[in-house]
Structures are given as structure tokens and as C-alpha cells.
C-alpha positions in Angstrom: 29.7 36.5 2.5 30.8 34.2 -0.4 28.2 31.0 -0.6 31.2 28.8 -0.9 32.8 30.2 2.3 29.4 30.4 4.0 29.1 26.6 3.3 32.7 25.6 4.7 32.0 27.9 7.9 28.5 26.2 8.4 30.3 22.7 7.8 32.9 23.6 10.3 30.2 24.7 12.8 28.4 21.5 12.7 31.6 19.6 13.2 32.3 21.7 16.2 28.9 21.0 17.4 29.3 17.3 17.2 32.5 17.3 19.2 30.7 19.2 22.1 27.4 17.0 22.2 29.1 14.4 24.5 26.1 13.4 26.7 23.2 13.8 24.4 20.4 11.7 24.6 19.1 11.8 20.7 17.2 15.1 21.1 17.4 18.2 19.2 20.3 19.4 21.5 22.2 16.3 22.2 22.0 14.1 19.3 25.0 14.6 16.7 22.5 12.8 14.2 19.5 14.9 14.9 17.0 14.4 12.3 15.8 17.9 12.5 19.3 19.1 11.1 18.8 17.0 8.0 16.8 18.4 5.1 13.3 16.7 4.5 13.1 14.6 2.0 10.2 15.7 -0.5 7.8 12.6 -1.0 5.9 11.7 -3.9 2.5 12.6 -3.6 -0.8 12.9 -5.6 -3.1 15.8 -5.5 -6.5 14.3 -6.4 -9.4 15.7 -7.8 -11.7 12.6 -7.9 -14.9 14.6 -6.6 -16.2 15.6 -9.7 -19.3 15.9 -11.4 -18.3 12.9 -13.9 -16.4 10.5 -12.1 -15.5 8.6 -15.1 -11.8 8.8 -16.0 -11.1 7.8 -19.6 -8.0 5.4 -20.6 -6.4 8.2 -22.2 -6.6 10.3 -19.0 -5.0 7.1 -16.9 -2.3 7.0 -19.9 -1.4 10.4 -19.1 -1.0 9.7 -15.5 1.3 7.2 -16.2 3.2 9.2 -18.7 3.8 11.9 -16.3 5.3 9.3 -13.9 7.7 8.5 -16.8 8.7 11.6 -18.2 7.2 13.9 -15.5 10.8 15.5 -14.2 12.0 16.3 -17.6 8.7 18.1 -18.7 8.6 21.9 -18.2 5.0 22.8 -19.2 4.1 23.2 -15.4 6.3 24.6 -12.3 5.8 21.2 -10.7 7.1 19.3 -13.6 4.3 17.6 -15.2 1.4 18.8 -17.2 -2.0 19.4 -15.7 -3.9 16.4 -16.1 -7.1 17.9 -14.7 -8.5 14.9 -12.4 -5.1 14.6 -10.5 -1.7 16.1 -10.2 1.7 14.1 -9.4 4.0 16.2 -7.3 7.8 15.6 -6.8 8.1 12.8 -9.9 11.5 13.0 -9.5 11.7 11.0 -6.3 9.5 8.2 -7.6 11.2 5.0 -7.8 9.0 2.7 -10.0 5.3 2.3 -11.1 3.6 -0.6 -10.8 0.1 -1.5 -12.7 -1.9 -4.7 -11.8 -4.7 -5.5 -14.2 -7.4 -8.0 -12.6 -8.4 -9.3 -16.0 -12.5 -10.0 -16.3 -12.9 -7.8 -12.9 -15.3 -4.9 -12.8 -16.7 -2.6 -10.6 -19.7 -4.7 -10.2 -17.3 -7.5 -8.8 -15.6 -5.1 -6.5 -18.7 -4.1 -4.6 -20.5 -7.4 -5.1 -17.5 -8.9 -3.4 -16.8 -6.0 -1.2 -16.2 -7.9 1.9 -13.7 -10.2 0.2 -11.5 -7.6 -1.0 -10.3 -6.8 2.6 -6.8 -5.6 1.7 -7.5 -3.9 -1.7 -10.4 -1.5 -0.1 -7.9 -0.6 2.9 -4.7 -0.4 1.1 -5.7 1.9 -1.7 -7.4 5.3 -0.8 -8.3 6.8 -3.8 -10.9 4.9 -6.5 -12.1 6.5 -9.8 -14.4 5.1 -12.4 -13.3 3.5 -15.7 -15.5 3.1 -18.7 -16.2 -0.3 -19.9 -13.2 -1.7 -21.7 -12.7 -2.2 -25.5 -11.4 -5.3 -27.1 -7.9 -3.8 -26.5 -7.7 -2.6 -22.8 -3.9 -2.7 -22.5 -3.2 -1.1 -25.5 -6.0 1.7 -24.4 -3.9 1.9 -21.2 -0.4 1.6 -22.4 -0.4 2.6 -26.2 0.2 1.2 -29.5 3.4 -1.0 -29.3 6.0 1.0 -31.6 7.9 -1.3 -34.1 11.1 -2.6 -32.9 13.2 -5.5 -32.7 10.8 -8.3 -31.8 12.1 -10.9 -29.6 10.6 -14.2 -28.3 8.5 -13.8 -25.2 10.6 -15.2 -22.2 8.4 -18.2 -20.8 9.7 -19.1 -17.5 9.3 -22.0 -15.1 9.0 -20.9 -11.4 12.1 -20.7 -9.3 11.4 -24.2 -7.6 11.9 -25.9 -10.8 14.7 -23.6 -12.3 17.8 -25.4 -13.5 21.0 -23.9 -14.5 20.3 -24.7 -18.0 16.5 -23.4 -18.0 15.3 -21.0 -20.4 15.9 -17.9 -18.0 19.6 -18.2 -19.0 18.9 -18.3 -22.7 20.3 -15.2 -23.2 24.0 -15.0 -23.2 24.5 -11.6 -21.5 21.9 -13.1 -18.5 24.3 -16.2 -18.4 27.5 -13.9 -18.1 25.9 -11.6 -15.5 24.6 -14.7 -13.3 28.5 -16.2 -13.7 30.0 -13.3 -12.4 27.5 -12.5 -9.6 29.7 -12.4 -6.3 27.3 -14.8 -4.5 27.5 -17.4 -7.2 31.3 -17.3 -7.5 31.7 -17.9 -3.9 28.6 -20.6 -3.3 27.6 -21.9 -6.6 24.3 -22.4 -8.4 23.1 -25.1 -5.8 21.4 -24.8 -2.7 23.8 -25.0 0.3 23.2 -26.0 3.9 23.7 -24.2 6.9 27.3 -25.4 7.6 28.4 -24.0 4.2 27.2 -20.5 5.5 29.1 -20.2 8.6 32.4 -17.9 8.7 35.6 -19.8 8.6 38.3 -18.9 11.3 40.3 -17.3 8.6 37.2 -14.9 7.6 36.4 -14.4 11.2 39.9 -13.2 11.8 39.7 -10.8 8.8 36.7 -9.0 9.7 37.5 -8.5 13.3 35.4 -11.0 15.1 36.6 -12.0 19.0 38.6 -15.1 18.8 40.5 -17.0 21.5 44.0 -16.1 21.9 44.2 -12.5 20.2 45.4 -9.8 22.5 42.4 -7.7 22.3 40.2 -10.6 23.6 41.9 -11.5 26.7 38.8 -10.7 29.0 36.2 -12.0 26.8 34.0 -14.5 28.0 33.3 -17.8 25.8 29.9 -19.0 25.4 31.5 -22.6 25.4 29.4 -23.8 22.6 31.9 -26.5 21.4 29.8 -29.2 20.2 29.9 -30.2 16.5 27.7 -28.0 14.2 25.6 -29.8 11.3 22.7 -28.5 8.9 20.1 -29.2 11.4 22.0 -27.4 14.3 19.9 -24.4 15.9 19.8 -21.0 14.8 19.7 -17.8 16.9 19.5 -14.3 15.9 21.3 -11.7 18.0 21.4 -8.1 18.0 22.9 -5.4 20.2 22.5 -1.5 21.0 25.2 0.1 22.1 26.5 3.9 23.5 29.3 5.6 23.5 31.7 5.9 26.5 35.5 6.9 27.0 36.2 3.1 26.1 34.3 3.1 23.2 30.9 1.6 22.2 29.6 -0.2 25.2 26.4 -2.5 25.4 23.0 -1.1 26.2 20.6 -3.6 25.0 20.8 -7.2 23.7 18.1 -9.5 22.0 17.8 -13.0 20.9 15.6 -14.8 19.2 15.2 -18.6 18.6 14.7 -20.4 15.0 11.0 -19.6 15.3 11.6 -15.9 15.7 10.6 -16.1 19.4 12.4 -13.7 21.8 14.3 -15.6 24.3 16.2 -12.8 25.5 15.7 -8.9 25.6 17.7 -6.9 28.4 18.9 -3.4 28.9 22.3 -3.1 30.4 23.8 -0.4 32.3 27.4 0.2 31.1 30.2 0.3 33.4 31.6 3.5 32.5 30.1 6.8 31.8 27.9 7.4 28.9 29.0 10.3 26.8 26.4 9.8 24.1 23.4 7.5 24.1 23.4 7.2 20.5 19.5 7.4 20.4 18.9 8.0 17.1 20.4 4.5 16.4 19.8 2.8 19.6 16.6 4.1 20.9 18.3 4.3 24.2 17.8 7.4 26.6 19.2 8.6 30.0 15.6 8.1 31.4 15.4 4.7 30.0 18.5 3.4 31.6 18.3 5.1 34.9 16.4 2.3 36.8 18.4 -0.4 35.0 20.8 -2.5 37.2 21.8 -5.3 34.9 25.2 -5.5 34.2 27.5 -7.0 31.5 28.3 -9.7 33.3 24.9 -10.8 33.9 23.7 -11.1 30.3 26.9 -13.0 29.4 26.1 -15.5 32.0 22.5 -15.7 30.6 23.4 -16.3 27.1 25.6 -19.1 28.3 23.0 -20.7 29.9 20.3 -20.2 26.9 22.4 -21.4 24.0 23.1 -25.1 23.5 26.5 -26.9 22.3 25.8 -26.4 18.5 24.2 -23.1 18.5 24.8 -20.9 15.7 24.3 -17.3 15.9 23.0 -15.0 13.1 23.7 -11.5 12.7 24.5 -8.6 10.7 27.8 -7.2 11.3 27.9 -9.6 13.9 31.3 -8.8 14.9 30.5 -5.5 16.7 27.6 -7.1 18.6 30.1 -9.9 20.0 32.6 -7.2 20.8 30.0 -5.1 22.7 29.1 -8.4 24.6 32.8 -9.0 25.1 31.9 -12.7 24.4 33.6 -15.5 22.0 31.3 -17.7 19.9 33.0 -20.1 17.2 29.7 -20.6 14.9 28.4 -17.5 13.3 26.6 -16.6 10.0 26.9 -12.9 9.3 24.2 -11.9 6.7 26.1 -8.5 5.7 28.6 -11.2 4.3 26.5 -13.7 3.5 24.7 -11.8 0.8 27.9 -11.3 -1.2 28.6 -7.8 -2.6 31.7 -7.0 -4.8 34.6 -4.6 -3.9 33.9 -5.5 -0.2 31.0 -3.4 0.4 27.9 -4.7 2.2 24.1 -4.2 2.0 22.3 -2.6 4.8 20.1 -4.6 7.1 17.1 -2.5 6.2 17.8 -2.8 2.4 17.9 -6.7 2.6 14.8 -6.9 4.8 12.7 -4.9 2.2 14.1 -6.4 -0.8 14.4 -10.0 0.1 11.8 -10.5 3.0 9.2 -7.9 1.8 9.7 -6.4 5.5 10.0 -2.9 6.7 12.4 -2.3 9.7 14.0 0.5 11.3 11.1 3.0 10.3 11.9 6.6 10.1 8.9 7.3 12.4 10.4 5.3 15.3 13.1 6.7 17.6 16.2 4.2 17.1 16.4 0.9 16.1 14.7 -2.2 17.5 17.1 -4.9 18.3 14.5 -7.6 18.6 13.2 -6.7 15.3 16.7 -6.6 13.8 17.6 -10.2 15.2 14.5 -11.5 13.6 15.3 -9.9 10.4 18.7 -11.4 10.2 17.5 -14.8 11.3 15.1 -14.8 8.4 17.5 -13.6 5.9 19.9 -16.6 6.9 16.7 -18.9 6.5 15.8 -17.4 3.4 19.2 -18.0 1.7 19.5 -21.5 2.9 15.8 -22.5 1.9 15.8 -20.9 -1.8 19.9 -21.0 -2.4 22.4 -18.6 -3.8 21.0 -18.7 -7.2 17.9 -17.3 -6.1 19.4 -14.7 -4.2 21.7 -13.7 -7.4 18.5 -13.2 -9.8 17.4 -10.5 -7.6 20.1 -8.4 -8.6 20.5 -6.7 -5.3 23.3 -4.4 -6.7 21.3 -3.2 -9.1 18.4 -2.6 -6.9 20.5 -0.7 -4.7 22.4 1.2 -7.6 19.5 2.2 -10.2 16.8 2.7 -7.7 19.3 4.5 -5.1 17.3 2.6 -2.5 17.4 4.4 0.8 19.8 7.2 -0.4 19.8 10.4 1.4 18.2 13.3 -0.3 21.7 14.8 -1.0 22.9 11.8 -2.4 19.8 11.5 -4.9 20.9 12.9 -8.1 18.1 11.3 -10.4 14.8 9.0 -10.5 15.2 6.0 -11.8 12.1 6.7 -14.1 13.8 9.7 -15.6 16.4 10.2 -18.6 19.9 10.2 -17.8 22.3 13.0 -18.7 22.1 16.7 -19.2 18.6 18.0 -18.6 19.0 20.4 -21.4 19.3 17.6 -24.1 16.1 15.6 -22.4 13.5 18.5 -22.3 12.9 18.7 -26.4 12.7 15.0 -26.6 10.2 14.9 -23.6 8.0 17.8 -24.8 8.0 16.2 -28.2 6.5 13.0 -26.7 3.7 14.6 -25.0 2.8 16.5 -28.3 2.8 13.4 -30.6 0.5 11.6 -28.0 3.3 8.7 -27.5 2.6 5.4 -25.8 4.0 4.3 -22.5 6.6 2.2 -24.2 8.1 5.1 -26.3 8.1 7.3 -22.9 10.0 4.5 -21.4 12.7 4.2 -24.1 13.1 7.7 -24.0 14.0 7.4 -20.3 16.1 4.6 -20.9 13.8 2.1 -19.5 12.1 -1.2 -20.7 8.5 -2.3 -19.6 8.1 -5.4 -17.7 5.1 -7.5 -18.7 3.9 -10.5 -16.7 0.8 -12.6 -17.4 -0.5 -16.2 -17.8 0.4 -17.5 -21.3 -3.4 -17.7 -22.0 -4.3 -14.7 -20.1 -5.9 -12.8 -22.8 -4.2 -9.6 -24.3 -0.6 -9.8 -23.8 2.4 -7.5 -24.8 4.8 -8.6 -27.2 8.6 -8.6 -26.4 10.6 -6.2 -28.0 13.5 -3.8 -27.3 10.5 -1.8 -25.6 9.1 -4.6 -23.3 10.3 -7.6 -21.9 7.4 -10.0 -21.5 7.5 -13.4 -19.2 4.5 -15.4 -19.8 3.6 -17.9 -16.8 1.2 -21.1 -16.7 -0.6 -19.9 -13.7 -1.6 -16.7 -11.6 0.5 -18.4 -8.9 3.7 -18.3 -11.1 2.6 -15.0 -12.1 3.0 -13.8 -8.4 6.0 -15.7 -7.8 7.9 -14.2 -10.8 6.2 -10.8 -10.1 7.6 -10.7 -6.4 11.2 -11.6 -7.5 11.2 -9.3 -10.8 9.0 -6.3 -10.0 11.4 -4.9 -7.4 14.0 -4.6 -10.1 11.9 -2.9 -12.7 11.4 0.9 -13.2 7.9 0.5 -14.9 5.6 -3.2 -14.6 2.2 -4.3 -15.6 1.3 -7.5 -13.9 -2.0 -9.2 -15.4 -3.9 -11.7 -13.2 -7.2 -13.5 -14.3 -9.8 -14.1 -11.8 -11.7 -16.9 -13.9 -10.1 -19.8 -16.0 -12.9 -19.4 -18.6 -15.2 -16.3 -19.4 -18.2 -16.0 -17.0 -21.7 -17.0 -18.6 -23.3 -13.8 -19.3 -26.7 -15.2 -17.4 -24.6 -15.1 -14.4 -23.1 -11.7 -14.9 -26.7 -10.5 -15.7 -28.2 -12.3 -12.5 -24.9 -10.6 -10.3 -25.8 -7.3 -11.8 -29.8 -7.4 -11.2 -28.9 -8.8 -7.5 -26.7 -5.7 -6.8 -29.3 -3.3 -7.8 -32.0 -5.1 -5.7 -29.4 -5.2 -2.8 -28.8 -1.3 -2.9 -32.2 -0.7 -3.4 -33.0 -2.7 -0.2 -30.5 -1.3 1.7 -31.5 2.2 1.1 -35.1 1.4 2.1 -36.5 1.6 5.6 -39.8 0.6 7.0 -41.1 2.8 10.1 -44.0 2.3 12.2 -46.4 1.5 13.8 -48.3 5.0 13.8 -51.5 5.7 15.2 -54.5 5.6 13.4 -55.0 9.3 13.3 -51.3 10.0 12.1 -50.7 12.8 9.9 -48.8 12.0 6.7 -47.7 15.3 5.5 -45.3 16.0 8.7 -44.1 12.5 8.3 -43.0 13.1 4.8 -41.2 16.1 5.7 -39.7 14.3 8.7 -38.1 11.4 6.7 -37.2 13.8 3.6 -34.8 15.5 6.2 -32.6 12.7 6.1 -32.0 13.0 2.2 -33.4 12.3 -1.1 -36.8 10.1 -1.2 -37.5 8.0 -4.1 -40.8 6.8 -3.0 -43.0 6.7 0.2 -45.8 4.1 0.6 -48.3 3.5 3.3 -48.7 0.2 4.3 -52.5 -0.5 5.4 -51.9 -4.6 5.5 -51.0 -4.5 8.9 -53.0 -4.0 12.0 -51.7 -0.4 12.5 -50.3 1.7 9.6 -46.3 1.7 8.6 -44.5 3.7 6.2 -42.0 2.3 3.3 -39.7 4.8 2.5 -37.0 4.2 -0.2 -34.0 6.7 -0.3 -32.0 7.4 -3.2 -28.8 7.2 -1.2 -27.7 4.8 1.6 -26.5 7.5 4.1 -30.2 8.9 4.2 -31.6 5.4 5.3 -28.8 5.0 8.1 -29.4 8.1 9.3 -33.2 7.8 9.4 -32.7 4.4 11.5 -30.0 5.8 13.7 -32.2 8.8 14.5 -35.8 7.7 14.5 -35.7 4.0 15.8 -37.2 3.8 19.2 -38.2 7.5 18.9 -41.7 8.7 19.8 -43.3 10.1 16.5 -46.7 11.7 16.9 -47.5 10.1 20.1 -46.5 6.4 18.9 -42.9 4.9 19.7 -41.7 3.7 16.4 -39.3 0.8 15.1 -37.2 1.8 12.0 -35.7 -0.9 10.0 -34.5 -2.2 6.8 -36.6 -4.9 5.1 -34.9 -8.4 5.9 -34.5 -10.1 2.7 -31.7 -12.9 1.4 -29.4 -10.2 0.0 -29.5 -7.9 3.1 -28.6 -10.5 5.8 -25.2 -8.9 6.2 -26.2 -5.3 5.6 -25.3 -4.2 9.2 -21.5 -5.6 8.3 -21.6 -3.9 5.0 -22.4 -0.7 6.5 -19.6 -0.8 9.2 -17.2 -1.9 6.8 -18.1 1.2 4.5 -18.0 3.3 7.2 -14.2 2.5 7.9 -13.4 2.6 4.6 -10.3 4.7 3.8 -12.1 6.6 1.3 -15.1 7.8 3.4 -13.1 8.2 6.9 -12.4 11.7 6.0 -15.9 12.3 4.2 -19.1 13.9 5.7 -22.9 13.4 4.2 -25.0 16.7 4.8 -28.4 16.9 4.2 -30.9 19.7 4.5 -29.2 21.9 2.0 -31.6 24.5 -0.3 -31.7 24.0 -4.1 -30.8 27.7 -4.5 -27.5 27.3 -2.7 -24.5 28.1 -5.1 -21.2 27.5 -4.8 -20.1 30.5 -3.0 -23.1 30.2 -0.5 -21.5 26.5 0.2 -18.0 28.0 0.7 -18.9 30.7 2.9 -21.4 28.2 4.9 -18.6 25.7 5.6 -15.6 27.9 5.7 -15.3 27.5 9.5 -14.8 23.7 9.3 -11.3 22.5 10.1 -9.2 21.5 6.8 -12.4 21.4 4.5 -10.8 20.3 1.2 -13.7 19.7 -1.4 -17.4 20.4 -1.5 -19.3 17.9 -3.6 -22.5 19.0 -4.9 -24.6 16.1 -6.4 -26.9 18.1 -9.5 -30.2 16.9 -10.6 -29.6 15.6 -14.3 -33.1 17.1 -15.4 -33.6 20.4 -13.4 -29.8 21.2 -13.1 -30.5 22.4 -9.7 -28.0 21.3 -7.1 -29.8 18.6 -4.7 -30.4 19.0 -1.1 -27.6 17.0 0.2 -23.7 17.1 -0.4 -20.6 15.5 0.7 -17.9 17.4 2.6 -14.2 16.2 2.1 -11.4 17.0 4.8 -7.7 16.8 4.9 -8.1 13.8 7.5 -10.2 11.7 9.4 -9.8 13.5 12.7 -10.8 16.8 10.9 -13.8 15.0 9.6 -14.6 14.0 13.2 -14.2 17.6 14.5 -16.4 19.1 11.9 -18.9 16.4 12.3 -19.0 17.5 16.4 -19.7 20.9 14.9 -22.6 20.1 12.7 -24.2 17.7 15.1 -23.9 20.8 17.8 -25.8 23.9 18.0 -24.2 25.2 14.4 -25.7 22.4 12.6 -29.2 22.6 14.5 -29.4 26.4 13.7 -28.7 25.5 9.9 -31.2 22.7 10.0 -28.7 20.2 8.8 -28.4 16.4 9.6 -25.1 14.9 8.8 -23.1 11.6 9.5 -20.2 9.8 8.0 -20.1 9.2 4.5 -20.9 5.6 3.3 -20.7 5.6 -0.5 -17.7 7.1 -2.3 -18.0 9.5 -5.2 -17.5 6.9 -7.9 -19.9 4.7 -6.1 -22.5 7.2 -5.6 -22.3 7.8 -9.2 -22.4 4.1 -10.0 -25.5 3.5 -8.1 -27.4 6.5 -9.3 -26.7 5.1 -12.8 -27.5 1.2 -12.0 -30.6 1.7 -9.6 -33.0 3.0 -11.7 -35.6 5.6 -10.3 -38.6 3.5 -8.8 -41.0 5.4 -11.3 -38.9 4.6 -14.4 -40.0 1.8 -16.8 -37.1 -0.2 -15.3 -37.9 0.0 -12.0 -39.8 -3.2 -12.1 -36.8 -5.1 -11.9 -36.0 -3.4 -8.3 -38.3 -5.7 -6.2 -37.5 -7.8 -3.3 -36.6 -11.2 -3.8 -39.3 -12.6 -1.7 -41.7 -11.6 -4.2 -40.1 -13.3 -7.2 -40.7 -16.7 -8.2 -37.6 -18.7 -6.9 -36.2 -21.1 -9.2 -32.7 -21.7 -7.5 -30.0 -23.0 -9.7 -27.4 -25.2 -8.2 -24.8 -24.7 -11.0 -25.1 -20.7 -10.7 -24.9 -21.1 -6.7 -21.6 -23.3 -7.0 -20.4 -20.6 -9.7 -20.8 -17.8 -7.5 -19.3 -19.6 -4.5 -16.3 -20.2 -6.7 -16.2 -16.5 -7.7 -16.2 -15.5 -4.1 -12.9 -17.5 -3.7 -11.5 -16.5 -6.7 -11.9 -12.8 -5.4 -10.4 -13.6 -2.2 -7.5 -15.1 -3.8 -7.0 -12.3 -6.0 -7.1 -9.8 -3.0 -4.2 -12.1 -1.2 -2.2 -11.9 -4.5 -2.4 -8.1 -4.5 -1.6 -8.1 -0.7 1.5 -10.1 -1.1 2.8 -8.1 -4.2 2.0 -4.7 -2.6 3.9 -5.6 0.5 6.9 -6.4 -1.6 7.3 -2.9 -3.4 9.8 -0.4 -2.6 9.2 3.0 -1.0 7.9 5.8 -3.4 6.3 3.3 -5.7 3.3 4.4 -7.6 1.0 1.7 -7.7 -2.5 1.4 -9.6 -4.8 -1.5 -9.5 -7.2 -1.8 -12.8 -10.5 -3.7 -12.9 -11.1 -3.2 -16.4 -15.0 -4.2 -16.5 -16.3 -6.6 -18.7 -18.0 -5.9 -22.1 -20.2 -8.4 -24.5 -23.0 -8.6 -26.5 -25.5 -8.9 -23.6 -24.3 -5.8 -22.0 -21.2 -4.2 -20.4 -20.0 -3.4 -16.9 -17.9 -0.3 -15.9 -14.4 -0.7 -14.4 -12.7 0.7 -11.6 -9.3 2.0 -10.7 -7.3 2.2 -7.3 -4.2 4.2 -6.4 -1.6 4.0 -3.7 1.8 5.3 -3.3 4.1 3.3 -1.2 5.3 5.5 1.6 3.8 8.6 0.1 1.2 10.8 1.2 -1.8 10.9 -1.0 -3.0 14.5 -0.5 -6.5 15.7 -1.7 -7.1 18.9 -3.7 -6.9 22.1 -2.4 -10.1 23.9 -0.9 -12.8 24.1 -3.7 -16.4 23.2 -4.9 -16.4 20.9 -7.7 
């Protein structure tokens, strides 16, 4: 059959099916908008290989990842569209909306784990992390590449939106002035903030947009809310949203939700229509036959309840509110319709989901939910109106909503998406040679963006250290503080294809002595957390089997018999945190050689929060799908490991640490699975008869791969000359410094603020955004501290590598 003819036949069949699905409930057999009939959109995701022998990712490797995001769709060196980076692979880059790089200047991996509990959002939202080398003097240049010669422009130094006036420097560019003047929101409302009354629809507008009005022929039997009191800017707002079904009379009400000005739900009722339901429109309403079956509430009941709830000067807010009032068969004189408030040219309207995401930073109508939540939608419309009144039309116009919805094709279906906003426009044949040349000549990010017809957005403090100069390749916005950087980023980043935001965690460089002391304390803390005391043992205990017993949990750095106590104790220092935790969980309270022993960590100043740190590490997203296994033989090869664990569900990576001196595999490994559920299933298998027969002990991982490498290099072997640094604090001569303690507390607060800023910005990012947070590290004459990178893709599944042993 001819392809075109087949397509027409298939389309005709789909239309016929829709006509005969009268009584569907939104199931595969009954919903004309069944999602299963729609092609699934491919999501951007990363296949990561961060479990490698050397977890350190160079600045050049990171730059290649960013380049693959910009030029990936045009490059033809691999089947998937981007060159193989070795350490990770970006799939489906053509669906990538934007790239956001957040740089935390002056912050290192040391800071991240020193203040691990303070980074509440960062450690949960970013699943994958990698090691970065200590920074050079030009970190931004290392990541972005050299700035090409171009027409240099003056940096755009903007005040915050609260202090902006029409004549501010944000309008210094004539083109920006023209664009703002021509914005339909500015043309209707002007530049100044408007009150509630100004946002109300006029009677003429209500008639034009088919709102129920007194005296109209089609509204004879409609009920009035009788809210005829005078309305002022202080009148109460109420968010309203309804869900409907299809009957022989058209759309009829099935659910109504009303929220007050504080967002509290004051009414949420299911309604049974008077007429026979032809289609429940479940995909949109979430209503099914089963849900409505026990409902006895009728339209007249909710009409009466609404009349009682609304005060005389109530203002109703909704999105396409005319349809809701038509379904309610009610007349209300004072309304704000957010689909008309956020004016768009040519009579077009923005979708509520789009406005909620871009303006409020909220996700509503999520695809994993069945139907819309009318209460959620009512709150969203209310908050949109409140935002418009609070910030004014100018703030909305500067968001350039039309640019976002057009250039990024926000919420467009897969069939409607033609190109990624990060990729070059025009015929693909013309773009390929230039793109390949960009890879060959090792171009920087700015040149790649220029090739794709894009421009980098850079935001930082004026005195924030290294910056990027404004040019035809880069728009640089310098602010007075991190607060202003965040505020500008929330407004500007959703409009940009590639953004770099730089925050500064400290107004002045930290004293080298404080950094050195912090590093030493971290070494002490990890050493003490990996140390256990066991006992008491009887006077006739045998040491050899005890050494074998404690070594079964993991690598032992040292084992010392303590005889100063009434009965002998053992002090065991492990080389890894999981081993110490296993020893505690397995042997504490157990009977060993005829004595019931306690196994516990030493109580020191730095280990008082040890239990909290361990439990938090256990729930870390990077550890939830990883298992620590001890009891391996040094002679095991990669083939042996693959065969031994081949029956475990969804095993993806086996990480075998290697002793740097003997070059042999150590007697423990890490197993990474596709999900935390698969890891839990594998844990049950290994802790059952299978694990016992293999003489293995295991538990959930506590140290991510990059942290494992960092600890191994930071915490020296007790036998090495540097081991004298790693001693309990109690044995050191204490000379507390009030100044250093004060600086440490301020630094803790600064880390919490950074985490909060990342959260606020991350939650405003659009779907399919690649977000990378970089902690560059520190470097001075007194030493250096390595950096850390964290990766997240908004609404994208970041999948691990295919099963392999690295």
C-alpha cells in the first residue's frame, strides 16, 4: 500500500474510532485522547560512566560534554549524534531545551562534605557527581574556552527589578526599548504597576469572550452569585476551576474547586450531571464512572453553596473562566481571566501549565497524573493574578513569554517539535560540515553557540572574580550581590539557551589557615568514623580469629589491642566507612569467644553527628542504587565478577578498587544497579543463603565513587609519615580560637544560603534542561583542594551505563 494512502486510511480510522467512543472513561478502550495512541517523546538522558578507576574528570572533558549539548544534534560522528566522550554519553540532545551551568566560586569538594548536612537540596536533586582537578587561575576559560575576538560590548549592569524604572540601563539598547514598547502587555497596561480593579474584564470584554451575562438569550436559566457590592483593589480574590464531561447537551460540570486568597481550598465538590454522560474526558478531568457513581450532589447544590461562600465584593479568578462559569450556569460580574490577563498578540493565549512553570516556577498538570487537579489549577490561576498585581506588567513583559513558548517550543508535542533551541536552524546538510569543523579545531563553547545562532548568558557579581566580557558571543550581566544574581537568573535564565551563573560563597578569600584546619579536621573525622572499638574480651581471648573476623567486613588499616582497661579491647581502623558500619551492625551485642561485646565508634568532638551523617549518606541518591560487598578474593578477574553476579537483577556496573602498589583487586567491590528497588532485591539475595555460601558480607553503600577516591587520597595510611596528622582531637593540645569558630559558623550559614539559591533557581528551570553545578575547588601557595561536579537533567531520566566491569 502506498505510504501516503496508508497514512490517510489510518487517520480516517482514528477519526471513526473517536466518534464511536461515546462512553469511554479515559481508558485505552474508551478515551479518544488515550496517551497510548500518541508516540512517546524521547527524553534527554545521560549514560554515565562515573564508576571508573580514576573518577577525576578534566576541565577539557567537561567542556566536551557542554559542546555535545550545543552541537550534538548536528554532529554525525556517532549513531546517537554526539561523539563518545568516554566518561558519559548524552542521548537525544535534539530534545534538550537549554543548558545551565552554576558555578559556586571558592567552594570545593572539601566544603561539600564538610557541610554535607547543609547542602540539603544539592545532594538530593543531583544524582550524579564527579571529581574535578584543582582549578587554575582562569577556571571559566578552562570550562567555556577562550573568548573569540568579537565586537566587545559594555557589560550590562542591571539593578534588581524592584528598583527598575522605565529609563533604567536595562533599556539602554534601542532594540530592547522597541521590543518592550511593542509588547502587548505593555500596550494594554502600560509600564507602571496596576491594582486589582485594572485587571478586571470590562463588560464589553466579557461579552466578546462569551462570559455568561444578565440578559443574554443563552443565560435565561443561569443563577447569579449576587455579588453586586463595590469592588476595590483590596477586594478578596477567589481562584475557581471546574472539570467537565461530555453529554448530549455539551459540556456539563463534574467537579468544582474554589480557593481563597491564601490558597486554602474552601470548596471542592464532585457533581453528577443531569444528562447521560457520553465521555468522561478522563484524560483532562481525571473523572471516571467509578468516581462519580456514589455522588449525589447536583448542579443546584453547588450553585447554592457558591452563593453562600462568596462575599458581595468577591472577584473570581480563573483560566478561560468563561467555560467554568458556563458549566456552573452562573453569572458573576467581577472576574480576572489569566488567559487574557497575560496578553498575547494575534488573539492567542498561553496555556495555564506554561504560565505556572515560567512565571511561578510550579509544575502542574504533570503527565504522570491521570487528569488535571482542579484545586491545583485554581491555586495556580490565583497566584498568577497575585503575581501580576504585585510585580506589574513590566516584569511580565521582560519575561518575554512569547519568546519562551516559540523558541523553546514549550510543551509542544513530539510531532510539533522540529528543532532543538540549542541546535542550528536551517537544512542539516549545511550545518554538518561547520559542526564537524568546530570539533576538529577544538572550539570553545562561545564559538559553538555562535555556530548554532545562540548567545551565552553570563550572570555574576561585579566583584565576583573571573568574568566573561560582553560581546556578540556573550551577554554579561553583573550584579551587586548574590541575591541580585539569583533574582536576575530567575527572570533571564528560562529565556536563554545556555547560561552560566556564578555565585560567591564568601565576600573575601578564606584565610589559608582556616582552609588547612578544615581539611585536617575532615581527615580526622573520616578516620574516626571508620574506626571502631570492640570489647571487652576475656583475658584468654585469641587474637588471630578476631583479626580474621573483623577483616571480613572490609580493609583494615590497623588493629590495636588496648590493655589499659580492666579487660582487653580492640581498636580497629578500617580503610572504608562501610566496613566500620558493617562491623557495628553485625557484632554489636554479639557473643564472641564467650564474651558479649560492644562495638562502637569513638566519641570525639567531630563525630558527635556521626549517626546523622551515616543515615544521610545512606539515603543519598547516588548511594541508594549501590551495594558494598566484602569478601572477594584478590585473584578474582573481571570475568569472574561478571559471572558471579550475573543473576542479580538490573546490575549495571561493578566497581573493583585496585591496590596502587600490588596492582591487585582489593577484597571488596561496589555493585551499581538500575534502581534502588533492584539494589534492595539484590541485597536480599546476597544476605541470604547465596551470599553465605559465597562467604560475602554486604550493605547499602555509604561512600560515592568520587568520595571513595577522595578519602583514599586525603586520609593517609596510618603507617605513612603523614598519619601523625590523623589522631583523635582529644589527644591534641586544645587552643580554641573564637575568631576561627565564628568564621566556621559564618561559612556554614553561607553554604546553607548557597543551597537555598540553587534550589530556587533549579525549580524555575524548564523541562529538558541540562543543569551542571560546579564547585571549582581552591588553589593557593598553601595548597589546593579539588573540585566537584554535579549533574541533573530536569524531567529527564539519567540512566547509568550498560552492564560492565570498569
